[in-house]
LUMLODO-954121 format. One record per residue (C-alpha): x, y, z. Coordinates in Angstrom, 1 decimal, padded with zeros to 4 digits, always signed. Example, Ala and Ser with C-alpha at 12.3 -4.5 7.8 and 13.67 -1.06 7.14 Angstrom:
BEGIN
+--------+--------+--------+
!      x !      y !      z !
+--------+--------+--------+
! +012.3 ! -004.5 ! +007.8 !
! +013.7 ! -001.1 ! +007.1 !
+--------+--------+--------+
END
This chain:
BEGIN
+--------+--------+--------+
!      x !      y !      z !
+--------+--------+--------+
! +044.0 ! +030.5 ! -026.7 !
! +041.4 ! +029.1 ! -029.7 !
! +039.4 ! +031.4 ! -031.2 !
! +035.4 ! +031.5 ! -031.1 !
! +035.2 ! +030.0 ! -034.4 !
! +037.5 ! +027.4 ! -034.0 !
! +035.6 ! +026.3 ! -030.9 !
! +032.1 ! +026.6 ! -033.2 !
! +034.1 ! +024.6 ! -036.1 !
! +034.6 ! +022.0 ! -033.0 !
! +031.3 ! +021.8 ! -031.5 !
! +029.6 ! +021.3 ! -035.0 !
! +032.0 ! +018.5 ! -035.8 !
! +031.0 ! +016.6 ! -032.2 !
! +027.0 ! +017.2 ! -033.0 !
! +027.7 ! +015.6 ! -036.9 !
! +029.5 ! +012.7 ! -035.0 !
! +027.0 ! +012.4 ! -032.2 !
! +023.9 ! +012.5 ! -034.7 !
! +025.7 ! +009.8 ! -037.1 !
! +026.0 ! +007.6 ! -034.0 !
! +022.2 ! +007.0 ! -034.1 !
! +019.6 ! +006.4 ! -036.8 !
! +015.7 ! +007.6 ! -036.0 !
! +013.3 ! +005.3 ! -037.0 !
! +009.3 ! +006.0 ! -036.2 !
! +010.7 ! +008.7 ! -033.6 !
! +012.5 ! +006.0 ! -031.8 !
! +016.5 ! +006.5 ! -031.3 !
! +018.2 ! +003.1 ! -032.3 !
! +021.8 ! +002.7 ! -032.4 !
! +023.8 ! +002.7 ! -035.7 !
! +025.5 ! +000.7 ! -037.3 !
! +027.4 ! -002.2 ! -035.6 !
! +030.1 ! -003.4 ! -038.0 !
! +028.5 ! -004.6 ! -041.0 !
! +024.9 ! -004.4 ! -039.6 !
! +022.9 ! -001.5 ! -040.0 !
! +019.4 ! -001.1 ! -038.3 !
! +016.4 ! -002.2 ! -040.7 !
! +012.5 ! -001.8 ! -039.9 !
! +010.6 ! -004.6 ! -041.3 !
! +007.0 ! -006.1 ! -041.3 !
! +005.3 ! -009.3 ! -040.4 !
! +004.1 ! -010.0 ! -044.0 !
! +001.7 ! -013.2 ! -043.9 !
! -001.1 ! -010.0 ! -043.1 !
! -002.4 ! -008.5 ! -046.0 !
! -003.8 ! -004.8 ! -045.7 !
! -002.6 ! -004.0 ! -042.0 !
! -004.0 ! -000.4 ! -042.5 !
! -007.5 ! -001.5 ! -042.8 !
! -007.6 ! -003.5 ! -039.3 !
! -006.4 ! -000.5 ! -037.5 !
! -009.6 ! +001.7 ! -038.8 !
! -011.3 ! +002.2 ! -035.3 !
! -013.3 ! +005.0 ! -036.7 !
! -017.2 ! +003.8 ! -037.5 !
! -017.5 ! +007.0 ! -040.0 !
! -014.4 ! +006.0 ! -041.8 !
! -015.4 ! +002.3 ! -042.1 !
! -018.3 ! +003.6 ! -043.3 !
! -016.8 ! +005.8 ! -045.9 !
! -014.9 ! +002.8 ! -047.2 !
! -017.8 ! +000.5 ! -047.1 !
! -019.5 ! +003.1 ! -049.6 !
! -016.5 ! +003.7 ! -051.8 !
! -016.0 ! -000.5 ! -052.0 !
! -019.6 ! -000.5 ! -053.2 !
! -018.9 ! +001.9 ! -056.0 !
! -016.0 ! -000.5 ! -057.6 !
! -017.9 ! -003.6 ! -056.9 !
! -020.7 ! -001.9 ! -059.3 !
! -017.9 ! -000.9 ! -061.7 !
! -016.4 ! -004.3 ! -061.6 !
! -019.9 ! -006.0 ! -061.9 !
! -020.7 ! -003.8 ! -065.0 !
! -017.5 ! -004.7 ! -067.0 !
! -016.7 ! -008.1 ! -065.9 !
! -019.9 ! -009.8 ! -065.5 !
! -022.9 ! -008.0 ! -067.0 !
! -021.8 ! -006.9 ! -069.9 !
! -019.9 ! -010.3 ! -071.0 !
! -023.1 ! -012.4 ! -069.8 !
! -021.4 ! -014.0 ! -066.8 !
! -022.7 ! -014.4 ! -063.2 !
! -021.5 ! -013.6 ! -060.0 !
! -022.0 ! -015.2 ! -057.0 !
! -024.6 ! -015.7 ! -054.1 !
! -028.2 ! -014.2 ! -053.8 !
! -026.9 ! -011.7 ! -056.7 !
! -026.2 ! -014.6 ! -059.3 !
! -029.9 ! -015.4 ! -058.7 !
! -031.1 ! -011.7 ! -059.0 !
! -028.9 ! -011.5 ! -062.1 !
! -031.0 ! -014.4 ! -063.4 !
! -034.3 ! -013.0 ! -062.6 !
! -033.5 ! -010.0 ! -064.2 !
! -032.3 ! -011.4 ! -067.5 !
! -035.3 ! -013.8 ! -067.8 !
! -037.5 ! -011.2 ! -067.5 !
! -035.8 ! -008.8 ! -069.7 !
! -036.2 ! -012.1 ! -072.2 !
! -039.9 ! -012.6 ! -071.4 !
! -040.7 ! -008.7 ! -072.2 !
! -038.1 ! -008.1 ! -075.3 !
! -040.0 ! -011.4 ! -076.8 !
! -043.5 ! -009.6 ! -076.6 !
! -042.0 ! -006.1 ! -077.2 !
! -038.7 ! -006.2 ! -078.9 !
! -036.5 ! -003.4 ! -078.6 !
! -038.6 ! -001.2 ! -076.3 !
! -037.0 ! +001.1 ! -074.2 !
! -038.9 ! +000.5 ! -070.8 !
! -037.6 ! -003.2 ! -071.0 !
! -033.8 ! -002.0 ! -070.3 !
! -035.4 ! +000.2 ! -067.5 !
! -037.1 ! -002.6 ! -065.9 !
! -034.4 ! -004.9 ! -066.5 !
! -031.9 ! -002.7 ! -064.8 !
! -034.3 ! -001.9 ! -061.8 !
! -034.6 ! -005.9 ! -061.1 !
! -030.9 ! -006.4 ! -061.9 !
! -029.7 ! -003.8 ! -059.4 !
! -032.2 ! -003.1 ! -056.6 !
! -033.8 ! -006.2 ! -056.3 !
! -030.8 ! -007.8 ! -054.5 !
! -031.1 ! -004.9 ! -051.8 !
! -035.0 ! -005.8 ! -051.3 !
! -034.1 ! -009.0 ! -050.6 !
! -031.5 ! -008.8 ! -048.4 !
! -034.1 ! -006.6 ! -045.7 !
! -035.1 ! -009.9 ! -044.0 !
! -031.3 ! -010.8 ! -043.5 !
! -030.5 ! -007.4 ! -042.3 !
! -032.9 ! -008.4 ! -039.5 !
! -031.4 ! -012.1 ! -039.0 !
! -027.7 ! -010.5 ! -039.4 !
! -028.5 ! -007.6 ! -036.5 !
! -029.6 ! -010.4 ! -034.0 !
! -027.1 ! -013.1 ! -034.9 !
! -023.9 ! -011.5 ! -036.1 !
! -023.7 ! -007.8 ! -034.9 !
! -025.0 ! -004.3 ! -035.3 !
! -021.7 ! -002.8 ! -037.0 !
! -021.6 ! -005.8 ! -039.2 !
! -024.9 ! -005.3 ! -040.6 !
! -024.6 ! -001.5 ! -041.1 !
! -021.3 ! -001.8 ! -042.9 !
! -023.3 ! -004.5 ! -045.2 !
! -026.0 ! -002.1 ! -045.8 !
! -023.5 ! +001.0 ! -046.8 !
! -022.2 ! -001.1 ! -049.4 !
! -024.9 ! -003.2 ! -050.9 !
! -027.0 ! +000.2 ! -050.9 !
! -023.7 ! +002.0 ! -052.5 !
! -023.3 ! -001.0 ! -055.4 !
! -027.1 ! -001.0 ! -055.9 !
! -027.9 ! +002.7 ! -056.5 !
! -024.3 ! +003.2 ! -058.2 !
! -024.9 ! +000.2 ! -060.7 !
! -028.2 ! +001.5 ! -061.2 !
! -027.5 ! +004.9 ! -061.9 !
! -024.3 ! +004.6 ! -064.1 !
! -026.5 ! +001.7 ! -066.2 !
! -029.6 ! +004.2 ! -066.6 !
! -027.4 ! +007.2 ! -067.0 !
! -024.9 ! +005.8 ! -069.4 !
! -026.9 ! +003.1 ! -071.3 !
! -024.4 ! +002.4 ! -073.9 !
! -021.9 ! +001.0 ! -071.1 !
! -023.5 ! -002.7 ! -071.5 !
! -022.1 ! -002.6 ! -074.9 !
! -018.2 ! -002.0 ! -073.6 !
! -016.4 ! -005.4 ! -073.7 !
! -013.0 ! -004.5 ! -072.1 !
! -011.3 ! -007.4 ! -072.5 !
! -012.8 ! -008.9 ! -075.9 !
! -016.4 ! -009.4 ! -077.5 !
! -017.8 ! -012.7 ! -076.2 !
! -021.2 ! -012.0 ! -077.7 !
! -022.3 ! -014.5 ! -080.5 !
! -022.7 ! -012.7 ! -083.9 !
! -024.2 ! -014.8 ! -086.1 !
! -024.1 ! -014.1 ! -089.6 !
! -023.1 ! -010.5 ! -089.0 !
! -019.5 ! -009.9 ! -090.3 !
! -018.6 ! -007.1 ! -087.8 !
! -018.2 ! -006.4 ! -083.8 !
! -020.9 ! -004.4 ! -083.2 !
! -022.9 ! -006.4 ! -080.5 !
! -025.9 ! -004.4 ! -081.5 !
! -025.9 ! -005.7 ! -084.9 !
! -025.5 ! -009.3 ! -083.8 !
! -028.0 ! -011.9 ! -085.7 !
! -027.8 ! -014.4 ! -083.5 !
! -031.2 ! -015.2 ! -082.3 !
! -030.3 ! -015.5 ! -078.6 !
! -028.3 ! -012.2 ! -078.4 !
! -030.8 ! -010.6 ! -080.4 !
! -033.3 ! -010.8 ! -076.9 !
! -030.4 ! -010.0 ! -075.0 !
! -029.2 ! -013.4 ! -073.9 !
! -025.8 ! -014.4 ! -074.1 !
! -025.4 ! -018.3 ! -073.8 !
! -022.6 ! -020.0 ! -075.3 !
! -022.0 ! -023.4 ! -076.1 !
! -018.9 ! -024.6 ! -076.1 !
! -020.0 ! -026.9 ! -078.9 !
! -023.6 ! -027.4 ! -080.8 !
! -025.1 ! -029.0 ! -083.9 !
! -028.2 ! -026.8 ! -084.4 !
! -031.3 ! -028.8 ! -085.4 !
! -035.3 ! -027.8 ! -086.1 !
! -034.0 ! -024.3 ! -085.9 !
! -036.4 ! -023.2 ! -088.9 !
! -036.2 ! -023.1 ! -092.7 !
! -035.4 ! -019.1 ! -092.1 !
! -033.0 ! -019.6 ! -089.4 !
! -029.4 ! -019.9 ! -090.6 !
! -027.7 ! -022.4 ! -088.4 !
! -024.8 ! -019.5 ! -087.9 !
! -027.4 ! -017.6 ! -085.7 !
! -027.7 ! -020.6 ! -083.2 !
! -024.3 ! -021.4 ! -083.0 !
! -021.1 ! -020.4 ! -085.7 !
! -018.9 ! -023.1 ! -085.1 !
! -016.5 ! -020.7 ! -086.3 !
! -016.2 ! -018.3 ! -084.0 !
! -018.3 ! -018.8 ! -081.0 !
! -015.8 ! -021.4 ! -079.4 !
! -013.5 ! -018.9 ! -079.2 !
! -016.4 ! -016.5 ! -077.5 !
! -016.8 ! -019.6 ! -075.0 !
! -013.4 ! -019.4 ! -073.9 !
! -013.0 ! -015.4 ! -074.1 !
! -015.6 ! -015.6 ! -070.7 !
! -012.9 ! -017.2 ! -068.9 !
! -010.8 ! -013.9 ! -069.2 !
! -014.0 ! -012.1 ! -067.7 !
! -014.4 ! -014.9 ! -064.9 !
! -010.7 ! -014.7 ! -063.8 !
! -011.0 ! -010.8 ! -063.5 !
! -014.2 ! -010.9 ! -061.4 !
! -012.9 ! -013.3 ! -059.3 !
! -009.6 ! -011.7 ! -058.4 !
! -011.6 ! -007.8 ! -058.4 !
! -014.1 ! -009.4 ! -056.1 !
! -011.9 ! -011.5 ! -053.7 !
! -009.8 ! -008.4 ! -053.2 !
! -013.1 ! -005.8 ! -052.6 !
! -014.6 ! -008.2 ! -050.5 !
! -011.5 ! -009.0 ! -048.4 !
! -011.3 ! -005.6 ! -047.4 !
! -014.9 ! -005.4 ! -046.6 !
! -014.5 ! -008.2 ! -044.4 !
! -011.3 ! -006.8 ! -043.0 !
! -013.4 ! -003.8 ! -041.9 !
! -016.0 ! -005.2 ! -040.1 !
! -018.8 ! -006.0 ! -043.2 !
! -020.3 ! -008.1 ! -045.8 !
! -021.4 ! -008.1 ! -049.3 !
! -025.0 ! -009.6 ! -047.8 !
! -026.8 ! -012.0 ! -049.0 !
! -025.4 ! -015.5 ! -048.4 !
! -022.5 ! -014.0 ! -046.6 !
! -025.0 ! -013.3 ! -043.5 !
! -025.8 ! -017.1 ! -043.2 !
! -022.1 ! -017.6 ! -043.7 !
! -020.5 ! -015.7 ! -041.4 !
! -023.4 ! -017.3 ! -039.1 !
! -022.0 ! -020.5 ! -039.6 !
! -018.6 ! -019.4 ! -039.4 !
! -019.2 ! -017.9 ! -035.9 !
! -020.6 ! -021.9 ! -035.6 !
! -017.2 ! -023.3 ! -035.9 !
! -017.6 ! -024.2 ! -039.7 !
! -015.1 ! -023.0 ! -042.0 !
! -015.9 ! -019.9 ! -043.8 !
! -013.9 ! -020.8 ! -047.3 !
! -016.0 ! -023.9 ! -047.6 !
! -019.4 ! -022.4 ! -046.6 !
! -019.0 ! -019.7 ! -049.3 !
! -017.8 ! -022.1 ! -052.1 !
! -020.6 ! -024.2 ! -051.5 !
! -023.3 ! -021.8 ! -051.3 !
! -021.5 ! -019.6 ! -054.2 !
! -021.8 ! -022.7 ! -057.1 !
! -025.5 ! -023.6 ! -055.8 !
! -026.4 ! -020.1 ! -056.6 !
! -024.3 ! -019.7 ! -059.5 !
! -026.0 ! -022.5 ! -061.1 !
! -029.4 ! -021.4 ! -060.3 !
! -028.6 ! -018.1 ! -061.4 !
! -027.2 ! -019.3 ! -064.6 !
! -030.2 ! -021.9 ! -065.2 !
! -032.9 ! -018.6 ! -064.5 !
! -030.8 ! -016.3 ! -066.7 !
! -029.1 ! -018.1 ! -069.7 !
! -030.5 ! -021.6 ! -070.0 !
! -034.4 ! -021.2 ! -069.5 !
! -034.4 ! -017.7 ! -072.0 !
! -032.7 ! -019.7 ! -074.7 !
! -035.4 ! -022.4 ! -074.4 !
! -037.9 ! -019.9 ! -074.6 !
! -036.6 ! -018.0 ! -077.9 !
! -035.9 ! -021.2 ! -079.5 !
! -036.2 ! -025.0 ! -079.4 !
! -032.5 ! -025.7 ! -079.9 !
! -031.9 ! -023.6 ! -076.5 !
! -033.0 ! -026.4 ! -074.1 !
! -030.2 ! -028.6 ! -075.1 !
! -028.1 ! -029.7 ! -072.3 !
! -024.9 ! -027.7 ! -074.2 !
! -027.0 ! -024.3 ! -073.3 !
! -027.4 ! -025.4 ! -069.7 !
! -023.9 ! -026.3 ! -069.5 !
! -022.2 ! -023.6 ! -071.4 !
! -019.4 ! -021.5 ! -070.8 !
! -021.1 ! -019.0 ! -069.4 !
! -022.0 ! -021.4 ! -066.5 !
! -018.5 ! -023.1 ! -066.2 !
! -016.5 ! -019.4 ! -066.3 !
! -018.8 ! -018.3 ! -063.3 !
! -018.1 ! -021.4 ! -061.5 !
! -014.4 ! -020.7 ! -062.2 !
! -014.7 ! -017.3 ! -060.9 !
! -016.4 ! -018.3 ! -057.7 !
! -013.2 ! -020.6 ! -057.1 !
! -010.9 ! -017.8 ! -057.9 !
! -012.7 ! -015.9 ! -055.7 !
! -012.5 ! -018.1 ! -052.5 !
! -009.1 ! -018.4 ! -053.3 !
! -008.3 ! -014.7 ! -053.0 !
! -010.4 ! -014.4 ! -050.1 !
! -008.2 ! -017.3 ! -048.2 !
! -004.9 ! -015.1 ! -049.3 !
! -006.2 ! -011.7 ! -047.9 !
! -008.6 ! -012.6 ! -045.3 !
! -007.7 ! -016.5 ! -043.7 !
! -010.2 ! -017.3 ! -041.2 !
! -008.8 ! -020.9 ! -040.6 !
! -004.8 ! -020.1 ! -040.9 !
! -003.0 ! -019.1 ! -037.6 !
! +000.4 ! -017.4 ! -036.6 !
! +002.6 ! -017.9 ! -033.3 !
! +003.3 ! -014.4 ! -032.0 !
! +006.3 ! -013.9 ! -029.8 !
! +007.1 ! -010.7 ! -028.8 !
! +011.0 ! -010.0 ! -027.2 !
! +010.3 ! -006.7 ! -024.8 !
! +011.1 ! -005.3 ! -021.5 !
! +007.5 ! -004.6 ! -020.8 !
! +005.9 ! -008.1 ! -022.0 !
! +004.4 ! -008.4 ! -018.6 !
! +002.3 ! -004.7 ! -019.1 !
! +001.5 ! -006.4 ! -022.8 !
! +000.3 ! -009.3 ! -021.5 !
! -002.0 ! -007.0 ! -019.2 !
! -003.2 ! -005.0 ! -021.7 !
! -004.2 ! -008.0 ! -023.7 !
! -006.3 ! -009.4 ! -020.9 !
! -007.8 ! -005.9 ! -020.2 !
! -009.5 ! -005.9 ! -023.8 !
! -010.5 ! -009.7 ! -023.3 !
! -008.4 ! -011.2 ! -025.9 !
! -009.4 ! -014.7 ! -025.4 !
! -006.4 ! -016.7 ! -026.5 !
! -003.7 ! -018.4 ! -024.1 !
! +000.0 ! -016.8 ! -023.9 !
! +002.9 ! -017.8 ! -022.3 !
! +005.6 ! -015.8 ! -020.4 !
! +009.5 ! -016.7 ! -020.4 !
! +012.0 ! -015.2 ! -018.8 !
! +014.7 ! -014.6 ! -020.9 !
! +018.2 ! -013.1 ! -021.1 !
! +019.8 ! -010.8 ! -023.6 !
! +022.9 ! -011.7 ! -025.2 !
! +023.6 ! -007.7 ! -026.0 !
! +024.0 ! -006.3 ! -022.6 !
! +022.7 ! -009.7 ! -020.8 !
! +019.8 ! -007.7 ! -019.6 !
! +016.8 ! -009.9 ! -018.1 !
! +013.3 ! -009.5 ! -019.6 !
! +009.9 ! -011.4 ! -020.6 !
! +009.0 ! -013.3 ! -023.7 !
! +005.3 ! -013.0 ! -024.7 !
! +004.0 ! -015.8 ! -026.6 !
! +000.8 ! -016.6 ! -028.2 !
! -001.4 ! -018.4 ! -031.1 !
! -004.1 ! -016.4 ! -032.5 !
! -005.8 ! -016.3 ! -036.1 !
! -004.0 ! -014.2 ! -038.8 !
! -006.5 ! -011.9 ! -039.4 !
! -006.1 ! -010.8 ! -035.6 !
! -002.4 ! -010.3 ! -035.3 !
! -002.9 ! -007.0 ! -036.6 !
! -004.9 ! -006.0 ! -033.5 !
! -002.3 ! -007.8 ! -030.8 !
! +000.8 ! -006.2 ! -033.1 !
! -001.0 ! -002.7 ! -032.7 !
! -001.6 ! -003.2 ! -029.0 !
! +002.1 ! -004.0 ! -028.6 !
! +003.2 ! -001.2 ! -030.3 !
! +000.9 ! +001.2 ! -028.4 !
! +003.3 ! +000.0 ! -025.3 !
! +006.5 ! -000.7 ! -026.3 !
! +007.0 ! +000.7 ! -030.0 !
! +010.4 ! -000.9 ! -030.3 !
! +009.7 ! -004.3 ! -029.3 !
! +010.5 ! -007.1 ! -031.4 !
! +008.1 ! -009.4 ! -033.2 !
! +008.3 ! -012.4 ! -034.7 !
! +005.3 ! -014.1 ! -036.4 !
! +005.5 ! -018.1 ! -037.4 !
! +002.6 ! -019.6 ! -039.4 !
! +001.1 ! -022.5 ! -037.4 !
! -000.3 ! -025.4 ! -039.9 !
! -002.3 ! -027.3 ! -037.7 !
! -004.2 ! -027.2 ! -034.2 !
! -005.4 ! -030.1 ! -032.3 !
! -007.8 ! -028.7 ! -029.7 !
! -010.2 ! -026.4 ! -029.0 !
! -009.6 ! -022.8 ! -029.6 !
! -011.6 ! -019.4 ! -029.6 !
! -012.7 ! -018.1 ! -033.1 !
! -012.6 ! -014.2 ! -033.7 !
! -016.6 ! -013.3 ! -034.3 !
! -017.1 ! -011.0 ! -037.2 !
! -019.3 ! -008.1 ! -036.2 !
! -017.6 ! -007.9 ! -032.7 !
! -015.1 ! -004.6 ! -032.7 !
! -013.3 ! -005.2 ! -029.6 !
! -012.2 ! -002.1 ! -027.5 !
! -009.1 ! -000.7 ! -027.1 !
! -007.3 ! -000.5 ! -023.5 !
! -007.7 ! +003.4 ! -022.0 !
! -004.6 ! +005.3 ! -021.6 !
! -004.8 ! +004.2 ! -018.1 !
! -005.0 ! +000.9 ! -018.6 !
! -001.8 ! +001.3 ! -020.7 !
! +000.0 ! +002.9 ! -018.3 !
! -000.6 ! +001.1 ! -015.5 !
! -000.4 ! -002.4 ! -017.1 !
! -003.4 ! -003.5 ! -015.1 !
+--------+--------+--------+
END
């Protein structure tokens, strides 16, 4: 008769063997390896920042919007404000107004601390004030959640940007990617000691080339344009424009995903997008127009006010202007990757509960058409339905999340759809589709 110890040993061995035959993934028991095959969990990689799509709690989205505002303020300080570039949209025009105002004040009272205070007030707070009428427009035309999140983002970036600039005034002299301020005849890199006639009044406008004329007998030509060093400053501005385009594109993409915007021309762009226009094209066109306006106000006109050499067309099409254009293009390219409103996916769901999933999609007023097909698997020759639908890439996470709430082991495939010829329903930014209730999910109605 076997001993109790032997029975216990056999039981442990059987339990270990039984456990080895299964693998637990996402709390679902899945058959273990089949020959050379082992189970592996994968995700549809064409949808970036998927976790942000699943945040339904409005308070959490508001906190994220405020944090994004802080990040946006920091990247504006280091990649736009300090080196002398411009951002996009109405913000570029406001930056131009702030720099023009500072030049006019500093020319009459050079070096006064109040000049910098007023400059920072205009630079950071005027943008928010200008947007107040647009808040009403967005509330009526786009959506209240969209408007609230946009206000939170803009308020956060304005308050943090102004606070940091006032509490740490020397931060404007920190050039993290290299000095882009023309130094004139000053041999060092301390930007506060620049002898360039434009930089002395807080204007950073670097042409790619220029031969000064009529600068005045007391002005060294190198203090207008130093052809030995200033061309390198011009090209250095492009490093900052790339950094700003990438950072701004990533920040605004996440902001769009959670349901907000950067305000200004974004309100108009999203309203046009909801009417069927391409968001990327609308944003690019408006950004190029506003960026050129901002550069003209903040760099070209101040240069002309300071010295007649500044009215030359080389200062109008300066490296600051071209680099800011380049930044706008990079921003739109990044946005099209991480928030692709005009890209589509064909989703196919292989599940025993495809009918329930289809009913749940109808329950949340999913607007796109879909197809159910009866198929038969070759593993156990079990019959089930396959659900197919085409939706925009930014909607895919919502569909996938709904599928997972009904069948967490369903296989979902995603195939890129390059072109569509026909009518389709465009997802409106600002609308937050309601999730189906637990009862609906349980009943499949």
